[in-house]
C-alpha positions in Angstrom: 106.2 59.3 -8.8 103.2 61.5 -9.1 99.7 60.3 -10.1 96.7 62.6 -10.5 93.1 61.4 -11.0 90.7 63.7 -12.9 87.1 62.8 -11.8 83.8 64.3 -10.9 83.9 62.5 -7.5 87.4 62.9 -5.9 86.0 62.1 -2.4 85.3 58.6 -3.6 88.9 58.1 -4.5 90.2 59.6 -1.2 88.4 56.9 0.8 90.8 54.3 -0.7 93.9 56.4 -1.2 94.1 57.5 2.4 94.0 53.9 3.9 96.4 51.0 4.4 99.5 50.7 2.2 98.7 53.6 -0.2 97.8 55.9 2.7 101.1 55.1 4.5 103.1 55.4 1.3 101.6 58.9 0.7 102.5 60.0 4.2 106.1 58.8 3.8 106.4 60.6 0.5 107.1 57.3 -1.4 104.4 58.3 -3.9 102.3 61.4 -4.5 98.6 60.7 -5.4 95.9 63.4 -5.9 92.3 63.1 -6.8 91.2 66.3 -8.5 87.6 67.6 -9.2 87.2 68.0 -12.9 84.6 70.7 -12.3 87.4 73.1 -11.4 88.1 73.4 -15.1 84.4 73.6 -16.2 83.1 77.1 -17.1 79.8 78.9 -16.5 77.7 79.4 -13.4 76.8 75.7 -13.1 80.2 74.3 -14.3 78.6 71.8 -16.7 80.8 68.9 -17.6 78.4 66.8 -19.7 75.9 67.2 -22.6 73.5 65.1 -24.6 75.2 63.2 -27.4 75.1 64.5 -31.0 72.9 62.2 -33.1 70.7 61.3 -30.2 70.7 58.4 -27.8 70.4 57.7 -24.1 72.6 59.3 -21.4 75.0 62.1 -21.3 78.6 62.4 -22.7 81.4 64.2 -20.9 82.5 67.4 -22.6 86.1 67.8 -24.0 86.7 71.3 -22.7 87.1 70.6 -19.0 89.6 67.8 -19.8 91.5 70.0 -22.2 91.7 72.8 -19.7 92.8 70.6 -16.9 95.6 68.9 -18.9 96.8 72.3 -20.1 97.2 73.3 -16.4 98.6 70.1 -15.0 100.8 68.5 -17.7 104.6 68.8 -17.7 107.0 67.5 -20.3 107.2 64.3 -18.1 103.5 63.6 -17.9 101.8 60.6 -19.5 98.0 60.9 -19.8 95.7 57.9 -19.7 92.0 57.6 -20.3 90.2 54.9 -18.3 87.9 53.4 -21.0 86.2 50.2 -21.9 87.6 50.7 -25.3 91.2 50.8 -24.1 93.9 48.1 -24.1 93.3 45.5 -21.4 95.3 46.2 -18.2 97.8 43.6 -17.0 100.9 43.3 -15.0 103.3 44.3 -17.8 101.4 47.5 -18.3 101.5 48.2 -14.5 105.2 47.8 -14.6 105.6 50.0 -17.6 103.8 52.8 -15.8 105.6 52.3 -12.5 108.7 53.7 -14.3 107.0 57.0 -15.3 107.6 60.2 -13.4 104.1 61.7 -13.7 100.8 60.1 -14.8 97.3 61.7 -15.1 94.3 59.4 -15.2 91.1 60.7 -16.9 87.9 59.2 -15.6 84.9 59.1 -17.8 81.4 59.2 -16.4 77.8 58.4 -17.6 77.9 57.3 -21.2 81.7 58.1 -21.6 83.7 61.0 -23.0 83.7 62.9 -26.2 85.8 60.8 -28.6 88.1 63.7 -29.3 89.5 63.3 -25.7 90.7 59.8 -26.7 91.8 60.9 -30.2 93.7 64.0 -29.3 94.3 64.6 -25.5 95.7 61.3 -24.1 98.7 59.1 -24.7 96.9 55.8 -23.8 93.6 54.3 -23.0 93.2 51.5 -20.5 90.4 49.0 -19.7 90.5 46.7 -16.6 88.2 44.1 -18.2 85.6 43.3 -20.7 82.6 44.9 -18.9 81.2 48.3 -18.5 81.1 50.4 -15.3 79.2 53.6 -14.4 82.4 55.6 -14.3 86.2 55.4 -14.6 86.8 55.8 -10.9 87.1 52.1 -10.0 89.4 51.4 -13.0 91.6 54.4 -12.0 91.9 53.1 -8.5 92.8 49.6 -9.7 95.4 51.2 -12.0 96.9 53.2 -9.1 97.0 50.3 -6.7 98.7 47.9 -9.2 101.2 50.5 -10.3 102.0 52.0 -6.9 102.9 48.7 -5.3 105.7 48.3 -7.9 107.4 51.5 -6.9 110.3 51.1 -4.4 109.4 52.2 -0.9 105.6 51.7 -1.3 105.5 48.2 0.1 107.1 47.4 3.4 108.7 44.2 2.1 110.8 44.8 -1.0 110.6 41.1 -1.9 106.8 41.0 -2.1 106.4 42.1 -5.7 108.9 39.5 -7.0 106.9 36.5 -5.7 103.4 36.8 -6.9 101.0 36.1 -9.7 101.9 37.1 -13.3 105.6 38.0 -12.5 106.8 34.9 -14.3 103.7 34.3 -16.3 102.2 31.9 -13.7 99.7 32.4 -10.9 101.3 32.7 -7.4 101.7 29.5 -5.4 99.2 28.8 -2.6 99.9 30.4 0.8 99.0 29.2 4.3 99.3 30.5 7.9 98.2 29.5 11.4 96.4 27.4 12.5 98.1 24.3 11.2 94.7 22.5 11.1 91.3 24.0 10.7 88.1 21.8 10.6 90.3 18.9 9.4 91.9 20.9 6.6 95.7 20.7 7.1 98.6 22.8 5.8 100.8 20.8 3.4 103.5 19.1 5.6 106.4 20.3 3.4 105.7 23.9 4.4 106.3 22.9 8.1 109.5 21.0 7.3 112.0 23.8 7.5 113.6 22.5 4.3 113.7 25.7 2.2 115.0 24.1 -1.0 112.2 21.6 -1.0 109.7 24.2 -0.1 110.8 26.3 -3.1 110.4 23.2 -5.3 106.9 22.5 -3.9 105.8 26.1 -4.5 107.1 26.0 -8.1 105.1 22.9 -8.9 102.0 24.2 -7.0 102.1 27.4 -9.0 102.3 25.5 -12.3 99.4 23.2 -11.3 97.2 26.1 -10.1 97.9 27.9 -13.4 97.0 24.8 -15.5 93.8 24.5 -13.5 92.6 28.1 -13.5 94.4 30.0 -16.2 95.8 27.6 -18.8 96.0 30.6 -21.2 99.0 31.9 -19.3 101.1 28.8 -19.8 102.4 29.8 -23.3 103.4 33.2 -21.9 105.2 31.6 -19.0 107.3 29.4 -21.3 108.4 32.5 -23.3 109.5 34.4 -20.1 113.0 34.4 -18.8 112.1 36.0 -15.4 110.4 39.0 -13.7 110.6 42.7 -14.2 113.3 44.1 -11.9 113.5 47.9 -11.4 116.4 49.8 -12.9 
């Protein structure tokens, strides 16, 4: 899979993309991720990418021309284009899985007061928001999107079972996890996890996941009841 991020600050992206799981996956060739400077497609001596908004108002708005030129150069018949926008549909695991099946994705990062509306109306296939709040740019949402999608691609995670046993796969939050030491400041690991009885451990984890979801995200319970399972690749 190939993901390209269009932003004014590609170096900010590289700091995350070159580290840990994503960095190793890129080196192995499990996924191709590039952060590209949108200014490459801006024209004029100063390569201006933003202008004051028509009708007045505070801040600057990103111009449509650099995005249009970049997409004309970068898109193939397999490319899906996504604008990171507070006005987009809210990102969740099902959307991450949907995009993990794509061959090529280009993420458009807005900056300042956002982008010319014609970008959203005419240049992209989708718009994604990572939550009901506003950020200074689309860089952090793009990185969240990349991380959530990339880890669902076979070969990116070292343990192929990892993505099948975590929050939101079945509509519930993940079960609690513990590791050494067995006791810390009087706080003990549940004894069932030390028993070696894998059948009982699985039962405990199922109940614990349900209880944790009831406590912290009761809104997910209806979705869980409608689900038949996870989202296997293939």
